[in-house]
N, C-alpha and C positions, 0 to 999 in steps of 0.2 A: 501496499500499499504504499503511495506516496502522500506521508498524511505533512500539512502545512499549519496546520494549527492543533495544539492542545490546551484544554484548560476543564476548570472547574465556571458555570453557569454562577451566576454573581442574582442578587437580590436585585440589581438592576436591569437584570435580561428578565425579570418574572412579569408576566400579566396578572389582571383579576382573577384568572381562573385556574393559577397557582402551575401554569406551564411556561417553558419559554416563549416571550412574545414576538410576535410575525417578525416585527424591524433588528431586531437580537441575528435573525436567518442572514441578513443583508448584510448587515456590521460584519459577522464572524465571517461568513464568505468574503467578505471585500479585504478582513488582514490575513485571509488563508489566502488570496490571490497576491496580497502584495510579499508574504513571506515567500510565496513559490518563485516571484521576481528575481528577490532578493539572493535566493539563493541560485540562479540563475548567474550574479552579477549584476543584475540590473538595479538597483538600490535606487530610489527616488533619486539620490541626490547627483547620480551619475544621470538617470535620465531627466535631471533638472537643468543638467551642465550642455543637453541636447534642444532645451525650452522641449523636451517631447512627454507628455503621459498620459496613462492609458485608458479609453473612455467608453461609457456603457452605453447600448444604443436599445438591449433590451436583458430583462432578470426577472426569467421565471423560479417560483419553489413550489416543489412538491413536499408535502408533509405528510410523514409515513405514519410516525411514532411521538406520540408527545414527548419531550424533555421538561426534567424539573430541578428546581430549584436542589443545586448543586450535585450535580450530575457532573463526572465528568465527561467533556464531546472531547472527538477528533474529526479533523474535515478535510478530508481528502479533494485534490486540485487534478485535474487534466484534461490538455487541451484532446479537444475529438474533432474541429475542425479549423482548418487554417488557410490561409493563399500560402505559395509555397515563400514568400518574402515575409510573412507570418504578418502583413497591414488588416489583415481583418480576423478573427479568430472567431471561437466559443470554445467555452472552461467549462466543463463537469467538476459539480464540488456534491461530495458526498457527507452526510452529516454522519456521525456515526455516539451512540452515546455509550458509555464506563462497560456497559455487557456486552458490546461488540452488535448490538442491533444499527440499521441501519433508519434513520431517523427522519434525513431530507435527503432532497438532492433539490441542489439550488444551480441551474443552466442561467449564465451571460452571454452575451454577444455583445462586439465589441471589437474595436479598432484602438490606434493611436492617435494623439493630437497634437496640432504643433498648438501649443499653449501663446503665443505671440499671435499667430495672424487666428487663431480659432479656426484653424480649419483643417481638415484630416491629413495623416499625414505618414509617411514610408519612414520602417524606424532604418537607421542609417546601415548597411551592410556589417558596419560589427556587431551593433546591437542589436541588429535581424538573427545574426547569426546564433548570438547567445537564445534569444527569446525562442529559436527552434531546437533548442537540448530539452524544453520544456518536456516533463510527462505525458506521451498522447496515450489516450484511452484504446482498447483493443479495437472499438468500430470507430477511429479515425478514421477522417475523409480529407484530402485537400483538393480545395479549390480555383479553379483561375481566377486568375485574376483581373477578369473583366465580370467576375462574379458580384450580383449586387443583395 
């Protein structure tokens, strides 16, 4: 498993029904993605130096089982689809409880943005090569560069 986040569910992440609130899943998924990028050498400071950052077009959450206060969770990240240059991508996150039960699946679809021009960007070759080292899912597909 490609685990990029591990931790205990905190009181601030619990809703009125006494399970992890919906927005906490997205927050933890974002942290797992950031950790994955850092593990590849794509630290935020490095991306900032190129004035490039990740941007999401779509995020989908499928809730499978409840997660409670104090549960220990693990989150995996895998690229499920990308263009050959890594300019567009999809990442699947799986959230597991401490007992090993898969509790949620988060799918994100995104790209890279030039933070000055506020337009979509292609990673410089050196960064693209790092991004393409990210773990890939068993059902990974590569999209053509003209895919929308």
